[in-house]
Structure formats: C-alpha cells, structure tokens
C-alpha positions as CSV (number, residue, x, y, z in Angstrom):
1,M,0.0,0.0,0.0
2,R,2.8,2.4,0.8
3,D,4.8,1.7,-2.4
4,Q,1.8,1.9,-4.7
5,K,0.3,4.8,-2.8
6,I,-3.0,2.9,-2.2
7,G,-5.4,4.8,0.1
8,V,-8.2,2.3,0.5
9,L,-7.9,-1.5,0.1
10,C,-11.0,-3.6,0.2
11,I,-10.6,-7.4,0.7
12,Q,-13.3,-10.1,0.5
13,E,-13.2,-13.5,2.2
14,T,-10.7,-12.3,4.8
15,H,-11.4,-15.1,7.4
16,L,-9.9,-12.7,9.9
17,C,-10.4,-13.7,13.5
18,P,-10.1,-11.1,16.3
19,E,-6.7,-12.3,17.4
20,H,-5.2,-12.0,13.9
21,Q,-6.8,-8.5,13.5
22,S,-5.2,-7.5,16.8
23,Q,-1.8,-8.8,15.6
24,I,-2.1,-6.8,12.3
25,E,-3.1,-3.7,14.1
26,S,-0.3,-3.9,16.6
27,I,2.3,-4.3,13.8
28,Y,0.9,-1.7,11.4
29,A,-1.0,0.6,13.7
30,R,1.1,3.6,12.7
31,R,0.4,3.3,9.0
32,L,-2.8,1.4,8.6
33,L,-6.4,1.2,10.0
34,V,-8.1,-2.2,9.6
35,L,-11.9,-2.3,9.6
36,N,-13.2,-5.8,9.5
37,S,-16.6,-7.5,9.5
38,S,-16.4,-11.2,10.4
39,D,-19.1,-13.9,10.4
40,P,-20.3,-13.6,14.0
41,S,-21.1,-17.3,14.3
42,R,-17.7,-18.5,12.9
43,P,-15.1,-15.7,12.9
44,G,-11.9,-16.7,11.2
45,S,-13.4,-19.7,9.4
46,S,-16.0,-18.2,7.0
47,A,-16.7,-15.0,5.0
48,G,-15.5,-11.6,6.1
49,V,-14.8,-8.3,4.5
50,A,-12.0,-5.9,5.5
51,F,-11.2,-2.3,4.6
52,I,-7.6,-1.2,5.1
53,L,-7.0,2.5,5.2
54,N,-3.6,4.0,4.6
55,K,-3.1,6.6,7.3
56,E,-0.3,8.2,5.4
57,I,-2.7,9.1,2.5
58,T,-6.2,9.2,3.9
59,N,-7.8,10.9,6.9
60,T,-8.9,8.1,9.2
61,S,-9.8,10.2,12.3
62,N,-13.6,9.7,11.7
63,A,-13.5,6.4,9.9
64,K,-16.3,4.0,11.1
65,L,-17.5,0.6,10.0
66,H,-21.3,0.2,9.8
67,V,-22.1,-3.5,9.4
68,I,-25.3,-4.1,7.4
69,I,-25.0,-7.9,7.0
70,P,-22.4,-9.4,9.3
71,G,-19.6,-11.3,7.5
C-alpha cells in the first residue's frame, strides 16, 4: 500500500479472527487502520470483508464501519 500509494484497500473472504486482526493492528498501527466484518457465528473460518485504510494518505480520524449484514 505504501509503495503503490493505495489509500483504501477492500478485501473479500478475509477469514480474519479477532486475534489476527489485533496482531495486524499492533504491527501496522502507525500506517494502517483495519476495519473488519467477520461472520459472528464463525469468525476466522468463514466469510469476512476488510477495509484497510492507509493513514499516510487518507484521513482516518472519523472512519467507522457500519455492518449491514455481518460477515
């Protein structure tokens, strides 16, 4: 994201459990904001959509995730 100057990256089928999201956020907290919607019944094993915002390019101070359909 830094090299290609990507401001917003959207990823489907992330299968991102809360533990992995915390690890990513702890490593890249200075540069990236990760907003993730997991399948509430099976986080990490099914579905999931993530939005990664590049803090160096975009204003993330008011960024919020509104989940319409979980996962």
